[in-house]
C-alpha positions as protocol buffer text, in pm:
chain_id: "A"
residue {
  index: 1
  type: UNK
  ca { x: -19357 y: 10679 z: 5929 }
}
residue {
  index: 2
  type: UNK
  ca { x: -19462 y: 10319 z: 5923 }
}
residue {
  index: 3
  type: UNK
  ca { x: -19237 y: 10013 z: 5935 }
}
residue {
  index: 4
  type: UNK
  ca { x: -18856 y: 9987 z: 5927 }
}
residue {
  index: 5
  type: UNK
  ca { x: -18655 y: 9683 z: 5821 }
}
residue {
  index: 6
  type: UNK
  ca { x: -18326 y: 9591 z: 5990 }
}
residue {
  index: 7
  type: UNK
  ca { x: -18116 y: 9807 z: 5756 }
}
residue {
  index: 8
  type: UNK
  ca { x: -18326 y: 10110 z: 5843 }
}
residue {
  index: 9
  type: UNK
  ca { x: -18318 y: 10024 z: 6215 }
}
residue {
  index: 10
  type: UNK
  ca { x: -17936 y: 10030 z: 6198 }
}
residue {
  index: 11
  type: UNK
  ca { x: -17955 y: 10390 z: 6071 }
}
residue {
  index: 12
  type: UNK
  ca { x: -18135 y: 10497 z: 6389 }
}
residue {
  index: 13
  type: UNK
  ca { x: -17946 y: 10293 z: 6649 }
}
residue {
  index: 14
  type: UNK
  ca { x: -17570 y: 10287 z: 6707 }
}
residue {
  index: 15
  type: UNK
  ca { x: -17600 y: 9943 z: 6871 }
}
residue {
  index: 16
  type: UNK
  ca { x: -17459 y: 9636 z: 6698 }
}
residue {
  index: 17
  type: UNK
  ca { x: -17437 y: 9265 z: 6778 }
}
residue {
  index: 18
  type: UNK
  ca { x: -17453 y: 9143 z: 7047 }
}
residue {
  index: 19
  type: UNK
  ca { x: -17635 y: 9446 z: 7189 }
}
residue {
  index: 20
  type: UNK
  ca { x: -17879 y: 9531 z: 6912 }
}
residue {
  index: 21
  type: UNK
  ca { x: -18225 y: 9441 z: 7046 }
}
residue {
  index: 22
  type: UNK
  ca { x: -18452 y: 9557 z: 6761 }
}
residue {
  index: 23
  type: UNK
  ca { x: -18503 y: 9343 z: 6449 }
}
residue {
  index: 24
  type: UNK
  ca { x: -18784 y: 9543 z: 6290 }
}
residue {
  index: 25
  type: UNK
  ca { x: -19019 y: 9833 z: 6354 }
}
residue {
  index: 26
  type: UNK
  ca { x: -19374 y: 9724 z: 6279 }
}
residue {
  index: 27
  type: UNK
  ca { x: -19545 y: 10064 z: 6321 }
}
residue {
  index: 28
  type: UNK
  ca { x: -19444 y: 10406 z: 6439 }
}
residue {
  index: 29
  type: UNK
  ca { x: -19609 y: 10744 z: 6477 }
}
residue {
  index: 30
  type: UNK
  ca { x: -19349 y: 11012 z: 6560 }
}
residue {
  index: 31
  type: UNK
  ca { x: -19432 y: 11196 z: 6879 }
}
residue {
  index: 32
  type: UNK
  ca { x: -19672 y: 10921 z: 6989 }
}
residue {
  index: 33
  type: UNK
  ca { x: -19573 y: 10555 z: 6982 }
}
residue {
  index: 34
  type: UNK
  ca { x: -19378 y: 10272 z: 6826 }
}
residue {
  index: 35
  type: UNK
  ca { x: -19420 y: 9895 z: 6804 }
}
residue {
  index: 36
  type: UNK
  ca { x: -19096 y: 9707 z: 6739 }
}
residue {
  index: 37
  type: UNK
  ca { x: -19003 y: 9341 z: 6720 }
}
residue {
  index: 38
  type: UNK
  ca { x: -18720 y: 9142 z: 6880 }
}
residue {
  index: 39
  type: UNK
  ca { x: -18704 y: 8781 z: 6761 }
}
residue {
  index: 40
  type: UNK
  ca { x: -18556 y: 8589 z: 7053 }
}
residue {
  index: 41
  type: UNK
  ca { x: -18332 y: 8304 z: 6936 }
}
residue {
  index: 42
  type: UNK
  ca { x: -18124 y: 8040 z: 7112 }
}
residue {
  index: 43
  type: UNK
  ca { x: -17817 y: 8216 z: 6967 }
}
residue {
  index: 44
  type: UNK
  ca { x: -17847 y: 8510 z: 7211 }
}
residue {
  index: 45
  type: UNK
  ca { x: -17513 y: 8542 z: 7395 }
}
residue {
  index: 46
  type: UNK
  ca { x: -17670 y: 8538 z: 7744 }
}
residue {
  index: 47
  type: UNK
  ca { x: -17858 y: 8206 z: 7715 }
}
residue {
  index: 48
  type: UNK
  ca { x: -17561 y: 7973 z: 7787 }
}
residue {
  index: 49
  type: UNK
  ca { x: -17537 y: 8131 z: 8132 }
}
residue {
  index: 50
  type: UNK
  ca { x: -17900 y: 8236 z: 8200 }
}
residue {
  index: 51
  type: UNK
  ca { x: -17991 y: 7950 z: 8251 }
}
residue {
  index: 52
  type: UNK
  ca { x: -17834 y: 7651 z: 8072 }
}
residue {
  index: 53
  type: UNK
  ca { x: -18109 y: 7411 z: 8181 }
}
residue {
  index: 54
  type: UNK
  ca { x: -18395 y: 7658 z: 8115 }
}
residue {
  index: 55
  type: UNK
  ca { x: -18293 y: 7960 z: 7901 }
}
residue {
  index: 56
  type: UNK
  ca { x: -18469 y: 8282 z: 8002 }
}
residue {
  index: 57
  type: UNK
  ca { x: -18407 y: 8629 z: 7856 }
}
residue {
  index: 58
  type: UNK
  ca { x: -18275 y: 8850 z: 8139 }
}
residue {
  index: 59
  type: UNK
  ca { x: -18517 y: 9120 z: 8248 }
}
residue {
  index: 60
  type: UNK
  ca { x: -18255 y: 9390 z: 8198 }
}
residue {
  index: 61
  type: UNK
  ca { x: -18229 y: 9289 z: 7832 }
}
residue {
  index: 62
  type: UNK
  ca { x: -18607 y: 9322 z: 7790 }
}
residue {
  index: 63
  type: UNK
  ca { x: -18584 y: 9671 z: 7942 }
}
residue {
  index: 64
  type: UNK
  ca { x: -18291 y: 9752 z: 7710 }
}
residue {
  index: 65
  type: UNK
  ca { x: -18503 y: 9642 z: 7412 }
}
residue {
  index: 66
  type: UNK
  ca { x: -18780 y: 9880 z: 7524 }
}
residue {
  index: 67
  type: UNK
  ca { x: -18521 y: 10159 z: 7563 }
}
residue {
  index: 68
  type: UNK
  ca { x: -18388 y: 10097 z: 7209 }
}
residue {
  index: 69
  type: UNK
  ca { x: -18743 y: 10119 z: 7072 }
}
residue {
  index: 70
  type: UNK
  ca { x: -18782 y: 10446 z: 7266 }
}
residue {
  index: 71
  type: UNK
  ca { x: -18458 y: 10571 z: 7107 }
}
residue {
  index: 72
  type: UNK
  ca { x: -18593 y: 10511 z: 6757 }
}
residue {
  index: 73
  type: UNK
  ca { x: -18915 y: 10690 z: 6853 }
}
residue {
  index: 74
  type: UNK
  ca { x: -18712 y: 10985 z: 6987 }
}
residue {
  index: 75
  type: UNK
  ca { x: -18498 y: 11012 z: 6673 }
}
residue {
  index: 76
  type: UNK
  ca { x: -18796 y: 10986 z: 6438 }
}
residue {
  index: 77
  type: UNK
  ca { x: -18984 y: 11245 z: 6644 }
}
residue {
  index: 78
  type: UNK
  ca { x: -18689 y: 11485 z: 6626 }
}
residue {
  index: 79
  type: UNK
  ca { x: -18633 y: 11408 z: 6258 }
}
residue {
  index: 80
  type: UNK
  ca { x: -18273 y: 11290 z: 6273 }
}
residue {
  index: 81
  type: UNK
  ca { x: -18067 y: 10973 z: 6300 }
}
residue {
  index: 82
  type: UNK
  ca { x: -17799 y: 10861 z: 6544 }
}
residue {
  index: 83
  type: UNK
  ca { x: -17445 y: 10971 z: 6467 }
}
residue {
  index: 84
  type: UNK
  ca { x: -17099 y: 10992 z: 6623 }
}
residue {
  index: 85
  type: UNK
  ca { x: -17166 y: 11339 z: 6767 }
}
residue {
  index: 86
  type: UNK
  ca { x: -17440 y: 11232 z: 7008 }
}
residue {
  index: 87
  type: UNK
  ca { x: -17533 y: 10955 z: 7246 }
}
residue {
  index: 88
  type: UNK
  ca { x: -17875 y: 10845 z: 7365 }
}
residue {
  index: 89
  type: UNK
  ca { x: -17868 y: 10773 z: 7737 }
}
residue {
  index: 90
  type: UNK
  ca { x: -18111 y: 10564 z: 7933 }
}
residue {
  index: 91
  type: UNK
  ca { x: -18124 y: 10765 z: 8258 }
}
residue {
  index: 92
  type: UNK
  ca { x: -18402 y: 10613 z: 8465 }
}
residue {
  index: 93
  type: UNK
  ca { x: -18654 y: 10338 z: 8509 }
}
residue {
  index: 94
  type: UNK
  ca { x: -18963 y: 10327 z: 8726 }
}
residue {
  index: 95
  type: UNK
  ca { x: -19241 y: 10079 z: 8788 }
}
residue {
  index: 96
  type: UNK
  ca { x: -19065 y: 9785 z: 8619 }
}
residue {
  index: 97
  type: UNK
  ca { x: -19263 y: 9464 z: 8640 }
}
residue {
  index: 98
  type: UNK
  ca { x: -19184 y: 9124 z: 8495 }
}
residue {
  index: 99
  type: UNK
  ca { x: -19488 y: 8907 z: 8440 }
}
residue {
  index: 100
  type: UNK
  ca { x: -19378 y: 8607 z: 8231 }
}
residue {
  index: 101
  type: UNK
  ca { x: -19048 y: 8460 z: 8113 }
}
residue {
  index: 102
  type: UNK
  ca { x: -18924 y: 8527 z: 7760 }
}
residue {
  index: 103
  type: UNK
  ca { x: -18757 y: 8222 z: 7605 }
}
residue {
  index: 104
  type: UNK
  ca { x: -18593 y: 8122 z: 7275 }
}
residue {
  index: 105
  type: UNK
  ca { x: -18847 y: 8115 z: 6993 }
}
residue {
  index: 106
  type: UNK
  ca { x: -19054 y: 8402 z: 7133 }
}
residue {
  index: 107
  type: UNK
  ca { x: -19137 y: 8707 z: 6924 }
}
residue {
  index: 108
  type: UNK
  ca { x: -19109 y: 8998 z: 7168 }
}
residue {
  index: 109
  type: UNK
  ca { x: -19335 y: 9288 z: 7069 }
}
residue {
  index: 110
  type: UNK
  ca { x: -19214 y: 9616 z: 7215 }
}
residue {
  index: 111
  type: UNK
  ca { x: -19489 y: 9876 z: 7246 }
}
residue {
  index: 112
  type: UNK
  ca { x: -19354 y: 10213 z: 7361 }
}
residue {
  index: 113
  type: UNK
  ca { x: -19559 y: 10531 z: 7402 }
}
residue {
  index: 114
  type: UNK
  ca { x: -19428 y: 10882 z: 7460 }
}
residue {
  index: 115
  type: UNK
  ca { x: -19562 y: 11016 z: 7789 }
}
residue {
  index: 116
  type: UNK
  ca { x: -19380 y: 11351 z: 7804 }
}
residue {
  index: 117
  type: UNK
  ca { x: -19087 y: 11544 z: 7654 }
}
residue {
  index: 118
  type: UNK
  ca { x: -18960 y: 11833 z: 7859 }
}
residue {
  index: 119
  type: UNK
  ca { x: -18622 y: 12010 z: 7888 }
}
residue {
  index: 120
  type: UNK
  ca { x: -18427 y: 11740 z: 7706 }
}
residue {
  index: 121
  type: UNK
  ca { x: -18579 y: 11450 z: 7898 }
}
residue {
  index: 122
  type: UNK
  ca { x: -18808 y: 11197 z: 7736 }
}
residue {
  index: 123
  type: UNK
  ca { x: -19045 y: 10984 z: 7942 }
}
residue {
  index: 124
  type: UNK
  ca { x: -19197 y: 10670 z: 7792 }
}
residue {
  index: 125
  type: UNK
  ca { x: -19419 y: 10384 z: 7899 }
}
residue {
  index: 126
  type: UNK
  ca { x: -19315 y: 10052 z: 7751 }
}
residue {
  index: 127
  type: UNK
  ca { x: -19486 y: 9716 z: 7741 }
}
residue {
  index: 128
  type: UNK
  ca { x: -19313 y: 9400 z: 7614 }
}
residue {
  index: 129
  type: UNK
  ca { x: -19551 y: 9125 z: 7499 }
}
residue {
  index: 130
  type: UNK
  ca { x: -19522 y: 8769 z: 7375 }
}
residue {
  index: 131
  type: UNK
  ca { x: -19834 y: 8685 z: 7178 }
}
residue {
  index: 132
  type: UNK
  ca { x: -20100 y: 8872 z: 7378 }
}
residue {
  index: 133
  type: UNK
  ca { x: -19939 y: 8816 z: 7720 }
}
residue {
  index: 134
  type: UNK
  ca { x: -19751 y: 9098 z: 7892 }
}
residue {
  index: 135
  type: UNK
  ca { x: -19395 y: 8986 z: 7965 }
}
residue {
  index: 136
  type: UNK
  ca { x: -19273 y: 9313 z: 8118 }
}
residue {
  index: 137
  type: UNK
  ca { x: -19357 y: 9680 z: 8146 }
}
residue {
  index: 138
  type: UNK
  ca { x: -19181 y: 9989 z: 8275 }
}
residue {
  index: 139
  type: UNK
  ca { x: -19162 y: 10367 z: 8264 }
}
residue {
  index: 140
  type: UNK
  ca { x: -18838 y: 10480 z: 8099 }
}
residue {
  index: 141
  type: UNK
  ca { x: -18653 y: 10812 z: 8117 }
}
residue {
  index: 142
  type: UNK
  ca { x: -18403 y: 10896 z: 7842 }
}
residue {
  index: 143
  type: UNK
  ca { x: -18200 y: 11189 z: 7712 }
}
residue {
  index: 144
  type: UNK
  ca { x: -17976 y: 11279 z: 7417 }
}
residue {
  index: 145
  type: UNK
  ca { x: -17638 y: 11436 z: 7483 }
}
residue {
  index: 146
  type: UNK
  ca { x: -17389 y: 11584 z: 7240 }
}
residue {
  index: 147
  type: UNK
  ca { x: -17039 y: 11441 z: 7263 }
}
residue {
  index: 148
  type: UNK
  ca { x: -16743 y: 11675 z: 7267 }
}
residue {
  index: 149
  type: UNK
  ca { x: -16418 y: 11590 z: 7087 }
}
residue {
  index: 150
  type: UNK
  ca { x: -16269 y: 11424 z: 7399 }
}
residue {
  index: 151
  type: UNK
  ca { x: -16562 y: 11180 z: 7440 }
}
residue {
  index: 152
  type: UNK
  ca { x: -16633 y: 11102 z: 7072 }
}
residue {
  index: 153
  type: UNK
  ca { x: -16377 y: 10824 z: 7031 }
}
């Protein structure tokens, strides 16, 4: 699989505004890696409060963007799309480092590589870049869980 436009991204992620963090997938190789794009705009809902005098994308949102890219990589690797019968959980983060601020106007490139898949757990290494500068990186642990009837609504 190669690139995905926003309509195709929406088929793989259940997230919607204001929590959708992926605008486009630039490249993807199932079972290996993905490079996705988040265009950071002044319209992001967190900028009025973080910080009004110097807007900076919160680090947790950068990590969430990496996790959403990892979700798309997981679904494309397994050959299915997100639906109402399952949920993709972000279950752990290690070695998170923030190296430069991300501000409105930045194009955040999300480069996520599969490290290991074992017993329903997926481990990834993600690097978020602006231009060629690393903004953040982390190791992510994720899993997919089926929802029963009681939890589906």
